[in-house]
Each structure stands twice: as structure tokens, then as C-alpha cells.
C-alpha positions in Angstrom: 48.4 -149.1 -103.7 50.7 -149.2 -100.7 54.1 -147.8 -101.7 57.1 -147.9 -99.5 59.9 -145.4 -100.3 63.3 -145.8 -98.5 65.6 -142.8 -98.7 68.7 -141.3 -97.1 67.7 -137.8 -98.1 64.8 -136.3 -96.2 63.9 -133.2 -94.3 65.4 -131.1 -92.7 67.8 -131.6 -95.7 67.1 -129.0 -98.4 68.0 -130.4 -101.9 66.5 -131.6 -105.1 66.2 -135.2 -104.0 64.1 -134.2 -100.9 61.9 -131.9 -102.9 61.4 -134.5 -105.6 60.4 -137.2 -103.1 58.1 -134.9 -101.1 56.4 -133.6 -104.2 55.9 -137.0 -105.7 54.6 -138.4 -102.4 52.1 -135.6 -102.3 50.9 -136.4 -105.8 50.7 -140.1 -105.1 48.6 -139.5 -102.0 46.3 -137.2 -104.0 45.8 -140.2 -106.3 44.7 -142.3 -103.4 47.9 -144.3 -102.8 49.2 -144.8 -99.3 52.9 -144.0 -99.0 55.4 -145.0 -96.2 58.7 -143.1 -96.2 61.6 -144.8 -94.3 64.0 -142.0 -93.8 67.1 -141.1 -91.7 65.1 -139.2 -89.0 63.7 -142.5 -87.8 67.2 -143.7 -86.7 70.2 -142.5 -84.7 72.5 -140.7 -87.1 75.8 -138.8 -87.4 76.7 -135.9 -89.6 78.4 -136.8 -92.9 82.1 -136.0 -93.0 82.7 -132.7 -94.9 79.0 -132.2 -95.2 77.3 -132.0 -91.7 73.9 -131.0 -93.1 73.6 -134.6 -94.3 73.0 -137.2 -91.6 74.2 -140.8 -92.0 71.7 -143.1 -90.3 72.6 -146.2 -88.4 69.8 -148.2 -89.9 69.9 -151.9 -89.1 68.5 -154.3 -91.6 66.1 -155.8 -89.0 64.7 -152.4 -88.0 64.2 -151.3 -91.6 62.8 -154.7 -92.5 60.3 -154.6 -89.6 59.0 -151.2 -90.8 58.6 -152.5 -94.3 56.9 -155.8 -93.2 54.5 -154.0 -90.9 53.5 -151.7 -93.7 53.0 -154.6 -96.1 53.7 -152.7 -99.2 52.5 -153.4 -102.7 55.8 -152.0 -104.1 59.1 -150.8 -102.7 61.3 -148.0 -104.0 64.9 -147.3 -102.9 65.6 -143.7 -103.6 69.3 -143.3 -102.7 72.5 -145.4 -102.2 73.1 -144.7 -98.5 72.7 -146.7 -95.2 68.9 -146.6 -95.0 68.5 -147.9 -98.5 71.3 -150.4 -98.1 69.4 -151.9 -95.2 66.2 -152.0 -97.2 68.1 -153.5 -100.2 69.4 -156.4 -98.0 66.0 -157.1 -96.6 64.3 -157.1 -100.0 66.9 -159.5 -101.4 66.7 -161.8 -98.4 63.0 -162.0 -98.7 62.7 -162.1 -102.5 60.9 -158.8 -102.8 61.3 -156.9 -106.0 62.2 -153.2 -105.8 63.0 -150.2 -108.0 65.8 -147.6 -107.5 66.6 -144.2 -108.8 69.8 -142.4 -109.6 69.3 -138.9 -108.3 72.8 -137.6 -107.6 76.1 -137.6 -109.5 77.7 -139.1 -106.4 80.9 -140.2 -108.1 81.5 -136.7 -109.3 80.6 -135.2 -105.9 83.1 -137.4 -104.1 85.7 -136.6 -106.6 85.2 -132.9 -106.2 85.4 -133.1 -102.4 88.2 -135.6 -101.8 89.8 -136.3 -105.2 88.8 -140.0 -105.5 88.6 -141.4 -109.0 84.9 -141.3 -109.9 85.1 -144.8 -111.5 85.8 -146.3 -108.0 82.5 -144.9 -106.8 80.7 -146.0 -110.0 81.6 -149.6 -109.1 79.5 -149.3 -106.0 76.7 -147.5 -107.8 76.5 -150.3 -110.4 76.5 -152.9 -107.6 73.8 -151.2 -105.7 71.4 -150.8 -108.6 72.1 -154.1 -110.3 69.3 -156.1 -108.6 66.6 -153.5 -109.1 63.7 -154.3 -111.5 64.1 -150.7 -112.8 66.5 -147.8 -112.3 64.7 -144.5 -112.7 66.7 -141.8 -114.5 65.7 -138.1 -114.8 67.3 -137.4 -118.2 68.6 -139.2 -121.3 72.1 -138.2 -120.4 71.9 -139.9 -117.0 70.3 -143.0 -118.7 73.3 -143.2 -121.0 75.8 -142.9 -118.1 74.0 -145.7 -116.3 74.0 -147.9 -119.4 77.8 -147.2 -119.8 78.3 -148.7 -116.4 76.4 -151.9 -117.1 72.9 -150.9 -116.0 70.2 -151.5 -118.6 66.8 -151.6 -116.9 66.4 -147.8 -117.1 63.0 -146.1 -116.9 62.4 -142.3 -117.3 61.4 -140.2 -114.3 61.1 -136.5 -115.0 60.7 -133.7 -112.6 58.0 -131.1 -112.0 57.3 -127.6 -110.8 54.9 -126.7 -108.0 52.6 -124.5 -110.2 50.8 -123.3 -107.1 54.0 -121.6 -106.0 55.9 -120.9 -109.2 53.1 -121.0 -111.7 51.2 -117.7 -111.1 52.0 -114.0 -111.3 54.5 -113.4 -108.5 55.6 -110.0 -107.3 59.4 -109.6 -107.4 61.3 -109.5 -104.2 61.3 -105.8 -103.1 64.9 -105.7 -102.1 66.1 -107.2 -105.4 63.7 -105.0 -107.3 65.2 -102.0 -105.5 68.6 -103.0 -106.7 67.4 -103.1 -110.3 65.7 -99.7 -109.9 68.9 -98.3 -108.6 70.7 -99.3 -111.7 72.4 -102.4 -110.3 70.9 -104.8 -112.8 70.8 -107.2 -114.5 70.0 -109.3 -111.4 71.9 -112.6 -111.9 70.5 -115.4 -109.6 71.7 -118.7 -108.3 69.5 -121.0 -106.1 70.7 -124.2 -104.5 73.2 -125.7 -102.2 76.3 -123.7 -101.6 78.9 -126.5 -101.9 82.1 -127.1 -103.9 80.5 -129.5 -106.3 78.0 -126.9 -107.4 80.8 -124.8 -109.0 79.3 -121.6 -107.7 82.7 -119.9 -107.7 82.6 -120.0 -111.5 79.5 -117.8 -111.3 81.0 -115.5 -108.7 84.1 -115.0 -110.9 82.1 -114.3 -114.1 82.6 -110.8 -115.5 79.2 -109.9 -116.9 78.1 -106.6 -115.3 75.2 -106.6 -112.9 74.4 -107.9 -109.4 75.0 -111.5 -108.3 72.5 -113.0 -105.9 72.9 -116.4 -104.1 69.9 -118.1 -102.5 70.7 -121.2 -100.4 73.0 -122.5 -97.7 75.7 -125.1 -97.5 79.3 -125.7 -96.3 80.9 -123.3 -98.7 78.7 -120.3 -97.9 80.9 -118.6 -95.2 84.1 -118.9 -97.3 82.5 -117.7 -100.5 80.6 -114.8 -98.9 83.9 -113.6 -97.3 85.7 -114.0 -100.6 83.1 -112.2 -102.7 81.7 -109.4 -100.6 79.9 -107.7 -103.6 77.6 -110.7 -104.1 74.4 -110.9 -102.1 74.0 -114.1 -100.1 70.4 -114.2 -98.9 70.4 -117.6 -97.2 67.7 -120.3 -97.8 64.3 -119.2 -99.2 61.2 -121.3 -99.6 57.8 -121.1 -101.1 56.5 -117.6 -102.0 59.7 -116.0 -100.8 61.7 -118.1 -103.2 59.3 -117.4 -106.1 59.7 -113.7 -105.4 63.5 -114.0 -105.8 63.1 -115.8 -109.1 60.6 -113.2 -110.3 63.1 -110.4 -109.5 65.9 -112.0 -111.5 66.9 -111.1 -115.1 68.8 -114.4 -115.6 69.2 -117.6 -113.7 72.8 -118.9 -113.6 73.3 -122.6 -113.2 77.0 -123.2 -113.0 76.9 -126.8 -111.8 78.6 -129.5 -113.9 77.6 -132.4 -111.6 73.8 -132.3 -111.4 71.5 -135.0 -112.9 68.7 -132.6 -113.7 68.6 -129.2 -112.0 65.2 -128.8 -110.6 65.8 -125.1 -109.9 66.2 -124.4 -113.6 62.6 -125.3 -114.4 61.4 -123.4 -111.3 63.2 -120.3 -112.6 61.8 -120.9 -116.1 58.3 -121.2 -114.7 58.8 -117.7 -113.2 59.8 -116.4 -116.6 63.6 -116.3 -116.0 65.9 -117.5 -118.8 68.8 -119.8 -117.8 72.6 -119.5 -118.4 74.5 -122.8 -118.0 77.4 -124.9 -119.1 76.6 -127.5 -121.9 76.7 -130.5 -119.5 74.3 -133.2 -118.1 71.2 -131.5 -116.8 71.1 -128.4 -118.8 71.6 -130.2 -122.2 68.6 -132.4 -121.4 66.4 -129.7 -119.9 67.0 -126.5 -121.8 65.9 -125.4 -125.3 67.6 -122.6 -127.3 64.6 -120.3 -126.8 64.7 -120.6 -122.9 68.4 -121.0 -122.1 71.9 -120.5 -123.4 74.7 -123.0 -122.8 78.3 -122.1 -123.4 81.7 -123.1 -122.0 82.2 -119.4 -121.4 79.7 -118.6 -118.7 79.8 -114.8 -119.5 78.6 -115.6 -123.0 75.9 -117.8 -121.7 74.7 -115.0 -119.4 74.8 -112.4 -122.1 72.8 -114.7 -124.5 70.2 -115.7 -121.9 69.4 -112.0 -121.2 68.1 -111.6 -124.7 65.5 -114.4 -124.5 61.8 -113.9 -124.2 60.5 -114.4 -120.7 57.0 -115.4 -121.8 58.4 -118.4 -123.7 60.5 -119.3 -120.6 57.4 -119.2 -118.5 55.3 -121.4 -120.8 58.0 -124.0 -121.1 58.8 -124.1 -117.4 55.1 -124.6 -116.5 54.9 -127.6 -118.8 56.8 -129.6 -116.2 54.3 -131.0 -113.6 54.6 -133.2 -110.6 51.5 -135.1 -111.6 53.3 -136.3 -114.7 56.4 -137.1 -112.7 54.3 -139.2 -110.2 52.7 -141.1 -113.0 56.1 -142.0 -114.5 57.1 -143.2 -111.0 54.0 -145.3 -110.7 54.5 -146.9 -114.1 58.0 -148.0 -113.2 57.2 -149.7 -109.9 57.5 -153.5 -109.6 54.4 -154.7 -107.8 55.2 -157.3 -105.2 51.9 -159.2 -105.4 52.3 -159.7 -109.2 55.9 -160.9 -108.7 54.8 -163.4 -106.0 52.0 -164.7 -108.2 54.4 -165.2 -111.1 56.8 -167.1 -108.8 54.0 -169.4 -107.6 
């Protein structure tokens, strides 16, 4: 099958959307499918206001359409709601091609956190964008409910996975973090992800539970937060085995975000045997079980509770999430173009 994926999130961006698309593409190709990714790096782009790490592409409908037409896909998926996918959406609608979409990011909440706009204004755009899709892929039941509440009913599940080749084996703890624990600075409390206002990292940095706070990742809020909280360890971005070693060295993984749709880093941490502390919000409420994570409106209580959980159970549960299963859900939701054309004829 020839599958075209249009997306406004792609490398060198580092986030859950990119990792999901890259991981699923790899699984699809292992299954023998051919995948075209139409991404911002193929076009002239400018940095997004307030978030320069994200590039906004000047993707003309004709240019995107030519890429899609030349590829002659059997199915088309629009992964995001930005300029590249807007162009692909226009082309598909103009030519009568069916497509699927996905709701990866709580964009209304992100915009509200950054510039104070009423999230419902952004939801109007989200609903308009996804309305013509044959299916809208949602990562959790909570996200599916939110989409239905805004008038979208063609929802299909699309879970996430863990790279078991990286996070699924016995990983040696990061030496520097292990040394902190050996020196009595534990428990090691870890956050991994973008360092941005919508991730609510300051709630973690302000938490009072004793131990050492470690932040892995980068983003627009890193400089300000590292200056404001000099006792926390900001390690910058980590990948692959280095990231797995950070997980393995942690006693608890703290997920303070209230705006995520899933929280891929939670299942990576769990696969490394690290219990999770989080707020009882979308993402954690769908992913965590009481034996692998503690959710509480008081983050200190969540951290204290998570530290009592069994790491072996966390490991087993985290390793039950696979990218192969995620890719099969993605495939099952696609709207084949040839079948659609045959029915029209």
C-alpha cells in the first residue's frame, strides 16, 4: 500500500507527534508499505511566533498536490492542523480524495496558555479542519470524548507505543544521576519533554517532596526556569540509549502537564521500570493504572505515592505498548482511495 502522510511536525522538531509519526512510518515500512511524508522541511518556512523551534511552512496547495499526485497514494493521512496539512486538505477536497486526520495536540489549550485566547475559538477551527475526514484518529478515550463534544463523531482509536529496542531491555542507569543517589540526594525525580509554559513544569519545580529534580529536554522556557531554579538539574535533550539511562536512574517520573493528549514519555518511563506521578487529567487518566502511577491534584502526594509502587509491574505494563500495534490501528483507520473511487463509479 502507498500511504501519504502530510504533517507540520517533523524533524528536527523533538516532540511526541514527530516520534509517533517516525515510529509508525518505520513499522509500516517493515510491513512492506511505501510511505511518503510531506513535511515542513520540503518548503520555505519561518519560525512560529513565541515558539521558534517550530517552523511554519509556506506550502502552496499546488506544490503539495503535485507531491501527492506524483506519489499516487492508496491512502492519505493529514497528521496536523497547520499549513502543510491545510494545503493537502484543500487538494484532497478539490479532487474528491478521501483522507483521515489525527488530533495529536491540545492546540486550543496550548494557545490559551501562551497568549490567553479562549480555547473555544481555536476549537472552532479544529472542528472545521477535521470535519471532512473519513476518520479522526484519537489517542485516548478522553480525547475522543472531547472531539465528540465539539461535533466530530467519526473517531477511531490510535494508541502509542514504546521502542522496546531502546527502552525494553535492562538499561544501566545514567552514571551522573546514579552518583547523586549514592551521595544521598535521592529520590531522583525526573521530567522528560519540551520545556515550555504549556507543559506546567514549574509546578514540578515548585513541589516540596525531598530529593533531586532532573529535567531532560529543551524548549523556550528552559533558560528562564534554569535561572529561577538553580537546584534543579537541566540536562538538555537526550535521545536513545542516553535517554533510557536517565529513565533507569530515576525513582519517579513526574508528568506535570495538564494539556497533553497522551504523554508518550510516561509509557517510556514505565517501560524502564519507573512509576509515574501526575495530575488526574487527560493523558494520565487514560494511560495510568493505580499499580503503575499515582494521580493527585497535589503533586507532592502523587510523587510520594508513586515512590511506593513496584517497579517490575511498571516495567511489564510499559512494555505492553508497542509501535506495531499502533501501526496496525493506523492502517485499519485509513480510507483507501481506490475503494472510494470504485464506490463512486
